C-alpha positions as CSV (number, residue, x, y, z in Angstrom):
1,X,106.4,117.9,131.3
2,X,109.8,116.4,131.9
3,X,112.2,116.1,129.0
4,X,112.3,112.8,127.2
5,X,115.2,111.3,125.1
6,X,116.0,107.9,123.7
7,X,117.5,105.8,121.0
8,X,114.9,104.6,118.5
9,X,116.4,101.9,116.3
10,X,115.0,100.9,112.9
11,X,115.4,97.3,111.7
12,X,113.7,95.3,108.9
13,X,114.4,93.5,105.7
14,X,115.8,95.1,102.5
15,X,113.6,97.4,100.4
16,X,110.8,97.9,102.9
17,X,111.5,101.7,103.1
18,X,113.6,102.0,106.3
19,X,115.8,104.7,104.9
20,X,112.9,106.6,103.4
21,X,111.2,106.5,106.8
22,X,114.3,107.7,108.6
23,X,114.8,110.6,106.2
24,X,111.1,111.7,106.5
25,X,111.2,111.4,110.3
26,X,114.5,113.4,110.6
27,X,113.5,115.9,107.9
28,X,116.8,115.6,106.1
29,X,118.4,113.1,103.8
30,X,120.8,111.3,106.1
31,X,120.4,107.8,104.4
32,X,120.9,107.2,100.7
33,X,117.9,105.5,99.0
34,X,117.7,103.3,95.9
35,X,115.5,100.4,94.9
36,X,118.5,98.0,95.2
37,X,118.9,95.8,98.3
38,X,121.9,96.4,100.7
39,X,121.8,100.2,99.9
40,X,122.4,100.9,103.6
41,X,125.6,99.4,104.9
42,X,126.2,101.3,108.1
43,X,124.3,102.3,111.2
44,X,123.4,105.9,110.7
45,X,122.0,108.2,113.4
46,X,119.5,110.9,112.6
47,X,118.5,113.2,115.5
48,X,115.1,114.9,115.9
49,X,115.0,117.7,118.5
50,X,112.1,119.5,120.2
51,X,111.9,121.6,123.3
52,X,110.5,118.6,125.2
53,X,112.3,115.7,123.6
54,X,115.2,114.3,121.6
55,X,114.7,111.2,119.4
56,X,117.9,109.6,118.2
57,X,116.9,107.5,115.2
58,X,119.2,104.8,114.0
59,X,118.9,103.4,110.5
60,X,120.4,99.9,109.9
61,X,121.2,97.6,107.0
62,X,118.4,95.3,105.8
63,X,118.5,91.9,107.3
64,X,120.3,89.4,105.1
65,X,122.2,86.1,105.4
66,X,125.9,87.1,105.2
67,X,128.2,85.7,102.5
68,X,131.4,87.6,103.3
69,X,132.9,89.6,106.2
70,X,131.5,93.0,105.1
71,X,127.9,91.5,105.3
72,X,128.8,90.0,108.7
73,X,129.7,93.5,109.9
74,X,126.5,94.8,108.5
75,X,124.5,92.3,110.5
76,X,126.5,93.2,113.5
77,X,124.9,96.7,113.2
78,X,121.5,95.1,113.2
79,X,122.3,93.0,116.3
80,X,123.6,96.0,118.2
81,X,120.4,97.9,117.3
82,X,118.3,95.1,118.9
83,X,120.4,95.4,122.1
84,X,120.7,99.1,122.8
85,X,117.3,100.5,121.8
86,X,114.9,102.4,124.0
87,X,112.2,101.9,121.4
88,X,112.5,99.4,118.5
89,X,110.8,100.0,115.2
90,X,110.4,96.9,113.1
91,X,109.6,97.9,109.5
92,X,107.8,95.7,107.0
93,X,105.6,96.7,104.0
94,X,102.3,95.8,102.5
95,X,103.8,93.4,99.9
96,X,106.5,91.6,101.9
97,X,106.2,87.9,102.8
98,X,105.2,88.0,106.4
99,X,107.6,85.4,107.7
100,X,110.7,86.6,105.8
101,X,113.7,86.3,108.1
102,X,111.3,85.2,110.9
103,X,114.3,84.1,113.0
104,X,114.5,87.7,114.1
105,X,110.9,87.6,115.4
106,X,111.8,85.8,118.6
107,X,114.6,88.3,119.3
108,X,112.1,91.2,118.8
109,X,109.3,89.6,120.9
110,X,111.7,88.8,123.7
111,X,112.9,92.4,123.8
112,X,112.1,94.3,127.0
113,X,111.8,97.6,125.2
114,X,108.6,98.9,123.5
115,X,108.2,97.6,120.0
116,X,106.4,99.4,117.2
117,X,105.7,97.4,114.0
118,X,105.4,99.7,111.0
119,X,103.6,98.5,107.9
120,X,104.9,100.8,105.2
121,X,103.7,101.5,101.7
122,X,100.0,101.4,102.5
123,X,99.5,103.7,99.5
124,X,100.1,100.5,97.4
125,X,97.2,98.7,99.0
126,X,93.6,99.0,100.2
127,X,92.0,99.2,103.6
128,X,91.0,95.5,103.7
129,X,94.5,94.3,103.0
130,X,95.9,96.6,105.6
131,X,93.5,95.5,108.3
132,X,94.2,91.8,107.5
133,X,98.0,92.4,107.8
134,X,97.6,94.3,111.0
135,X,95.7,91.4,112.5
136,X,98.4,88.9,111.5
137,X,101.1,91.1,113.1
138,X,99.1,91.4,116.2
139,X,99.3,87.7,116.6
140,X,103.1,87.6,115.9
141,X,103.9,90.6,118.1
142,X,101.2,90.6,120.8
143,X,102.9,93.3,122.9
144,X,103.8,95.6,120.0
145,X,101.9,98.6,118.6
146,X,101.1,98.2,114.9
147,X,101.2,101.3,112.8
148,X,100.3,101.3,109.1
149,X,101.7,104.3,107.2
150,X,103.2,105.6,104.0
151,X,106.6,107.2,104.5
152,X,106.8,108.2,100.9
153,X,103.5,110.2,101.1
154,X,104.1,111.3,104.7
155,X,100.9,109.6,105.8
156,X,100.5,108.9,109.6
157,X,104.0,110.2,110.3
158,X,103.0,112.7,113.0
159,X,101.0,110.0,114.8
160,X,104.1,107.8,114.7
161,X,106.3,110.6,116.3
162,X,103.7,111.2,119.0
163,X,103.6,107.4,119.7
164,X,107.4,107.2,119.9
165,X,107.6,110.1,122.3
166,X,105.0,108.5,124.5
167,X,107.2,105.4,124.8
168,X,110.5,107.1,125.4
169,X,112.1,107.4,128.9
170,X,112.6,110.7,130.7
171,X,116.1,111.8,130.1
172,X,118.2,114.8,129.3
173,X,119.3,115.2,125.6
174,X,122.2,112.9,124.5
175,X,123.4,115.3,121.8
176,X,123.5,119.1,121.3
177,X,120.0,120.3,120.2
178,X,121.4,121.6,116.9
179,X,123.0,118.3,115.9
180,X,121.5,116.3,113.1
181,X,123.7,113.2,112.9
182,X,126.8,111.5,114.3
183,X,128.5,111.1,111.0
184,X,131.1,113.6,109.5
185,X,130.6,115.3,106.2
186,X,133.2,113.0,104.6
187,X,130.9,110.0,105.3
188,X,128.0,111.6,103.5
189,X,130.2,112.6,100.6
190,X,131.2,109.0,100.1
191,X,127.6,107.8,100.4
192,X,126.5,110.3,97.7
193,X,129.1,108.7,95.3
194,X,128.0,105.2,96.3
195,X,124.3,106.2,95.7
196,X,125.1,107.3,92.1
197,X,127.0,104.0,91.5
198,X,123.9,102.1,92.8
199,X,121.7,104.0,90.4
200,X,124.0,104.1,87.3
201,X,125.5,100.5,87.3
202,X,123.8,97.1,87.1
203,X,124.3,93.6,88.4
204,X,127.2,93.0,90.8
205,X,129.0,96.3,90.3
206,X,127.3,98.3,93.2
207,X,127.9,95.5,95.7
208,X,131.6,95.3,94.8
209,X,132.2,99.0,95.4
210,X,133.5,100.9,98.4
211,X,134.5,104.6,98.5
212,X,137.4,106.2,100.3
213,X,137.7,109.9,100.6
214,X,141.4,110.4,100.2
215,X,141.4,114.2,100.4
216,X,138.8,116.7,101.8
217,X,140.0,120.3,102.0
218,X,137.9,123.4,102.3
219,X,138.3,127.1,102.0
220,X,135.9,130.0,102.0
221,X,134.7,129.4,98.4
222,X,135.4,125.8,97.5
223,X,135.6,122.2,98.8
224,X,138.2,120.0,97.1
225,X,137.5,116.2,97.3
226,X,139.5,113.4,96.0
227,X,137.7,110.0,96.1
228,X,138.9,106.5,95.4
229,X,136.4,103.9,94.2
230,X,137.5,100.4,95.1
231,X,136.3,97.4,93.0
232,X,137.1,93.7,93.3
233,X,138.0,92.9,89.7
234,X,139.8,94.5,86.8
235,X,136.8,94.1,84.5
236,X,134.7,96.2,87.0
237,X,137.2,99.0,86.9
238,X,136.6,99.2,83.1
239,X,132.9,99.2,83.6
240,X,133.0,102.0,86.2
241,X,135.2,104.2,84.0
242,X,133.3,103.4,80.8
243,X,134.2,104.2,77.2
244,X,136.4,107.2,77.1
245,X,135.7,107.8,80.8
246,X,132.1,108.8,80.1
247,X,130.4,106.6,82.7
248,X,132.7,107.8,85.5
249,X,132.3,111.4,84.3
250,X,128.4,111.1,84.5
251,X,128.6,109.6,88.0
252,X,131.0,112.3,89.1
253,X,128.8,115.1,87.7
254,X,125.7,113.8,89.4
255,X,127.5,113.3,92.7
256,X,129.1,116.7,92.6
257,X,125.7,118.4,92.2
258,X,124.3,116.5,95.2
259,X,127.4,117.3,97.2
260,X,127.0,121.1,96.5
261,X,123.4,121.0,97.6
262,X,124.2,119.1,100.7
263,X,127.3,121.1,101.7
264,X,126.0,124.4,100.4
265,X,129.3,125.2,98.7
266,X,131.0,124.7,95.4
267,X,132.7,121.4,95.1
268,X,135.7,120.3,93.0
269,X,135.5,116.5,92.8
270,X,138.2,114.1,91.5
271,X,137.5,110.3,91.4
272,X,139.8,107.4,90.7
273,X,139.1,103.7,90.4
274,X,141.4,101.1,92.0
275,X,141.2,97.3,92.2
276,X,141.3,95.6,95.7
277,X,140.3,92.1,95.1
278,X,139.6,91.1,98.7
279,X,138.4,94.3,100.4
280,X,135.0,92.7,101.4
281,X,136.9,90.0,103.4
282,X,139.8,92.1,104.5
283,X,139.5,93.0,108.2
284,X,141.9,95.9,108.1
285,X,140.2,97.5,105.1
286,X,136.8,96.9,106.5
287,X,137.8,98.6,109.7
288,X,139.2,101.6,107.7
289,X,135.9,101.8,105.9
290,X,134.0,101.9,109.3
291,X,132.6,98.4,109.4
């Protein structure tokens, strides 16, 4: 059998399980996961290697209507995923309104690449509901293959991998066979901090936050990290820090533990909070943050 390789791009609405699916497919946690929408902000590659194939998965932000420049950049990642895929995975779930953001359906159906529609979270439903939803999506996407599965329970995942490989073009590998992702360690360190903020703070706080890794130095025994947490209002700075600094300390402790597990080395983490009122609409800052 000739070697196959290709870019398999994952798109869909917020909270349908795209990042969970990505992490299960790759076998490592390359995308942070929370129950809040807009958890994924960047386009993140996760690479699956086998002797006979290389699948380059791409996780993308959930489809939203942009309200500021950062969200416009996020939707730019989605548009690029529609344009450069070898195989396109459109992810929905068993509870989602079927026509949510249906303006993307025409872009998907007009795509010349193979499309796989994934109905996730079937563990929350029953066989009759799943069959009815499959029938509806067969009408919407007549050329697509419909795959019901549960990423959380790892149900039907091997079948999905086999299906993807069958639809990929013959090609040499695009990346070294031992490479897991295209992102540097500093990116994952910042994402770990952001994940803890998403989990520990409510309302608008997580959506107003961005992380900059100001210092990342490593020796044989220890990695020293200094991170800046940017917020858009003075009041948010106080909430992030908390009474006597306890909220920030809790977030830092949780983040450091995850970093040590991810990096397999002791971590010394310092975090500071700064106010940048317009960072979400500031082209220079957005570029510095990778948007």
